[in-house]
N, C-alpha and C positions, 0 to 999 in steps of 0.2 A: 258424470256421476253427481248425484244430488244427495243432500242429507236433510232429514226432516227437521222442521222447526217446532215440532210437537214434542215437549219434554217427555211425554209418556211413551214415545217411540224411540227414546234414546237407546242406542245399541250398547253403550258402555254402562252396564248396570252397576248398582252399588256393590255387587259381589265380584265384579271384574277385577282381575289381578294385574297390577303394574309392577314391572321388575326390570332388573338389569342382569347381565350375564357375563361370565368369564370362563376360562378353563385353566387347569392346573399348570401345564407346562408353559403357558403363555404369560403367567403372572408370578408364580410362586418363587422362582429362583431356588436358592438353597439346595442346589442340585446334589450335593454330597454331604448333606447335613443330617445329623440324628438318624443315621442308618438307612437313608433312602438309597435304593439301588438305581443303577442307570436304566433308562428307557431307550427305546429305539430312536427317540428324538435327540437324546444326548449323543448317541453314536452318530446319527446323521448330521447333526450340526457341527460336530467336531471333525467331520470329513471335509477336506478342502474342496471348494467349488460347489457345495450343495446349497448354501444360503447366499442370496444376492449380495448382502453387505458383509458377509463373512462373520456374522455374529452368532451367538448361541443363547440359549435360555438359562445359562448358569446363574445369572442374577435376575434377569427380566425386571419385574417391578418390585422385587424383594418383598412380595406379599407375605411370605412365610414369617418375616419378622415385623411387617407393618400391617398385619391383618386387622388389628384393633382400630388403627387409624382409617383403614379402608372401609370397615363397617360403619364408622362414624360418617364417612363420606356418603355411603349408601343411604344411611338414615337421613342425611341432610337433603336427599332428593325426594323424600316423602314416598318412596316406593313401598309396596307391600312385601316384595319377594326378591330373593337373590338366588340366581342359578349359577352353580359352580361345579367343577368336576373334581373328583378325587384322583390323585396320582397313585395308580395301582402299585408302582414300585416303591412308593413312600410307605405304604402300609404292608406290603409283602415284597421285599426287595427282589426276589427272583421270579415272582409270579406264581410260585408254588412253595410249599414248605412253610417255614416259620413266619408268623406275623411280626410286624415291627411296631411295638407299643408306642414309641415316641411319635411315629407317624400318625397313628390313630389319635394320640393325645392332641396333636395339632388341630385336627378336624373337630375334635370334641371342644376345644377352646373356641374355635371359630363358631361352632353351633351355639355355645354359651353366649358369645357376644351378640350373635344375631337374635337370639331369644331375648336378651336384655333390651334390644332395640325394637322388639316386636316385629321382626322381619322373618318371614317364612323362608325356610331353606328348601331349595329344589336341587337335588343332587344328580349328577351324571357320573356313571361308573367308568365310562371309557370315552375319553376325548383324544384318541389316536396315539396314546403314549404307552404302548405295550412294554412291559418289562423286558429288558434285553435278554435276561435269563431264559424267557420263553422263546424269543426270536432265535436264540442259539439252538433251540430244539425243534425248529421248524416254523415258529410263529403261527400266523393264521392259516397256513397251509396244512397244519397238523390238526387232526380232530381232538388231540389232547388239549389244545388251547381252549376250545369252548368248554371242556370239562373243568379246567382250572378257573375259567371265568365264572362259571356257575358257583364254584366254591367261594370265590372272592365276593360275588354278589350276595351270597347268603350271609357271609360274615359281616359285610357292611350293613345289610338289613337287620341282622341280629343285634348289632351294636347301636345303630343309629335310626333304625326304621320307625321308632316311636318319637323321634325328635325332628323329623323332616316331613315336609308336605308331600313331596314326590321323589321317586327314584327312577331315572331313565337308564336303561341298559347301555345304549350306544348313542353317541352324537355322530350323525352323518356317516353311516357305514359306507355310503357311496364313495366318500373321499378316501377312507381307509383302503377300499378295494381298488378304485380306479386311479387315484393319484399315488397311492403307496405301492401298488403292484402293477398297475396298468401302464403308467408312463414315467414312473420313478421321480415324479415331482416332489413327493412327500416321502417320509420314512416308511418303510425301510429302504426305499430306493430301488425297487425291482421293476423292470419294464417287460412284462409278458402278459398280454391280454388274456390268454387262456387261463393263466394262473389267477388273474384278478377275478375271474368269474367264480372259480372254486373258492377263493377267499371270501367273496360276497356270500356264498352259501354257508360257509363256516361262521361268518359273523351273524347271520340270521339264526343259525342253529344255536349259537351261544346265547343269543337273545332269548330263544325259546326255553333253553335249559335254565338260564338265569331266572326267568320269570317263575318257573316252577320251583326253583330252589328258594327264591325270596318268599313266595306264597307259603312255603312250608314253615317259615319261622314266625308267621302270623304277626307281622308288623302292621302298623296303621297307615304307613305311607302308600299313596297311590302309585302304581307301577306302569311304566310305558317305555316308549322309545322316541328318539328325536331323529327326523329325516330331513335332509335338505331336498327341496323340491322346486319345480318350476313348470310353467306351461311351455310347450314347444309350438312355436308359431311359424308356419311356412311363410317364406319371404314373398312368394307369388301364389297365384291360383293354379300353378302347374301341378299335374299329377305327380311329378317327380318330387317336388318340394313337399307336397302333402304327405306322400308315402314316407319320406325321410323324417318329417316331423312326427308322424305316428310312431315310427321306429325309435326315435329319440325319447319320446315320452314312455314308451314301453320298456326300454332298456334302463331308464333312469328312475322314473317314478314308480311305474307298475312293478318293476323288478323287485322292489323292496316292499311295496304295499300288498301286492297280490299274495305272497306267501303268508303274510301275517293275517290278512282278512279273508282270503279265499282258499288258502292251503295249496297253492300251485304257482308255478312261474308263468308269466304271460307267453302264450304261444308265439305271438308276433315277435317277441325278443328272441326266443329260443331258435326260431327259424333262421336267424341271421348271425348268431353268435358262435364263436369257436368253442365247441363243447368237448374238445379233445382231452382236456384235463378235468372235466366236470363229472363228479360222482355224487349221487344222492342215495343214501342208504334207505332201506325200505320204509322206515317209520319217520324219517326226517321231517317231512312236511307236516305231519301231525304234531311233532314236537315243536315246530316253529309256530304253528297256528294256535297260540295261546291267547286267551282274552287279555286285553290291556285296558287300563283305567283311563289313559289319556294318550293322545298323539301329539308329539311336539313337531311343529313345522318350522323350518328355517327357510326364509325367503329373502333373496337379494336381487334377482334379475330373472328375466324370461330367457328361454333359449330361442334364438332366431335362426331358422333353418333355410339355407339356400344351397341348391345343388349346382348353381352356375359356377363357372370358372373364369375369373376369380369370383368367390362367393359374394353375394350382396351383403352389405353390412346394415345393421339397424340404423334408422335415422337418428335416434337419440334426441328426440325433440326436447326432452327435459335434461339432456346432458349425460355425462358419464362420471362415475366416481373416480377417485384416485387409483383404484384398482383397474380402471378401464372398463368397468361393468356399466352397462346401460341402466339408467334410472327409469324404471317402468313400473310405477305403483299399481296400475290397473292389473298387472300380472298377478298381484297378490289376491285380489278378489276373484279374478278369473280362475286361478288355481284352486282356491277354497271351494268355489261353486262347482268346479269340475270334480273334485274329490267327493263332495257331498252328493253329487249325482251318481257317481260310480260305485261308491262303497256305502251300502245302506245301513251298515251297523257301526258307523264311526263312533268312537267315544268322544268325550269333550276334547277340543283342540286348544293347545297353547301355541301362540307364535313365540317360539323359544329363541329365535334370533332374527333380527332385522336391523340393518344399520348401514352406515356409509363411511368409507375411507375418504378423508379430506386432507389436503396438504396444509395442516394447521400450523400456525406460527403465533407466538406471543407478541403482542404489541401493547406497550404501556400496561403490562400486567394482565391483559385480557386476551381471550381468543374469540374472535368474532367469526364463528362458523355458521353463517346464515344459510349456506347451502345445505348443511346437515339438518338444521331446523326445518327447512322446507321439505327435505327428504322425509323426515319423520312425519311431518304434518300431512303430506300427501299419502303416505302409506297408512296412516291411521284413518284417513278418509276412505281409502280402499277397504280397509278392514271393517269399518263401520258399515259400508255398503254390503259386504258379504254377510255380516251378522244380521242386518236388516232383511236379507233375503233368506234367512233361516239357517245359516251355518252356526253351529254351536261352538263358538270360540270364547274361551273363558279367561284368557290372559295374554299379555304382550310383554316380552322381555327385549329391551334394547341391547344390541351388541355394538360395543361392549362398554362396561363400566369404565375401564382404563385403557389408554393407549398401551399396547403391549407387544410382545414378540409375535409377529404376524407370519409364523411358519417360514416358508422359503423366501419370503420378502424381508425377513429380519425385522429391524426396527424402522424400516423406511415408510411404512404405511400406518396411519393413525385412524382407528375406528372409535376411539373412546369419547365418552361424555366428559371425561377428566383427562387433562393434558398431563403427561408424565415427562419430567426432565430426567432422562436416564442417567445423567452424570450425578445429579444431586438427589434423585428420587423424590423431588418436590412434586406435589400434586396441585393442579389448578383447575377449578371448574370452568368449563367452556360455556359460552352463551347457550349452547344447546342443552347443557345440563340444567341451566336456570329455566329455560323454556319448558323442559320436560317436568321439572319440579312444579312450576306454575300450573301446567296443564293438569297434573295429578291432583294438586291441591284444590283446584277448581272442581274437578270431578268429585273428590271426596267430600269437600266442605259445602259447596254450593249446589251440587247435583245439577249443574247447568247443562243445557243441551250441548253436546260436543260440537255441533255445527257452528255455534257461536265462537267457541274458544279456538277451534281449529283454524279459524280465519285470522287469528293473531299470529304474526310472524316473528315478533321479537319478545324476548323475556322482559319481565319487570326488573328494574335495577334496584 
């Protein structure tokens, strides 16, 4: 992979957006404060045996009370944008019925603080935390939930749609369906593959209905969705590995992309899926296929497909993250180029999540996370390569701003640019935060060729 030495060919233009990202349940805490209702993650984390370290998000990073300090941290990184999610049950405790004004007031204050620092807000409506009140009525298995979601989306767009840059309907609906309903790894903890397929359809339907509902309130925010995606690479040249890789890509990436951009599910996936619980109403696909203003892509790793027993493992030439995920930056450019070939009407793309879990530790008041710096550097090189080949990527958000509650891993895994001491809630910038700040400052102030700065591995002190 090469990067041009010609400044005029710089992929990261002056309009390119640099940001950081978080989600509500992972950082906010204040689980029962100011009228917030419980979500499925409150229920799940309080069920013994569900979370590896036995923790909950009751306090998390206490962002609900420390949001002003956290926005100051964001501003210190010189980023343009902050991506965060709204806790549905904080603004509508049951997921239907009355709105909770103190919940909306929290987000209004957060938006005020971001505007004060000239940081654009990128909002996600749903980052996996369904109100428990809706789960009690069937959750995402009920077609009523997409209807309630559309009402919630319209209310957020009505209140905040002229104060935020973008609104995404869902973050990674693949995870909601497959980890929440397919293997019970995530809330609500159901293990039924057939049900997970129906849930995925209702998630997509809710996206389509929400897009229409938000358009109707005429806000200025750009509207879209965020999908976790990967390439599927066969481990060998065998026909079996190739076929399995194609199936994996179809059931994971195309399963969510095709309905949005083509108005149908991929036949290659349908041929091998358990459709016993699958129901699509007559007009559903047209309802899902709504124009979107942007596509958010979350990338962490490739899918490495082997049909051998035992399965071949990826070599991991660049190592593995603390999550056990292979570090494979070329997969980002491979994915973006594949999407660009396959979907001719793609809107602008944001890399809405990309980051690395590292077993960070403070030594002499510092966190030397050189592996994370190298991870980001290599993934930005891959991103530069894809843009240079014509993919319209307009922004990059590092995941995540803060160490936080990492779902079923609890607090054992750290993705943040900022180290959080969960006992004291003290925040400490890691070396990767300083590197990211320096990179952005050089981009914005000097407009240097990224090829030069991406070669620098350590931050200025």
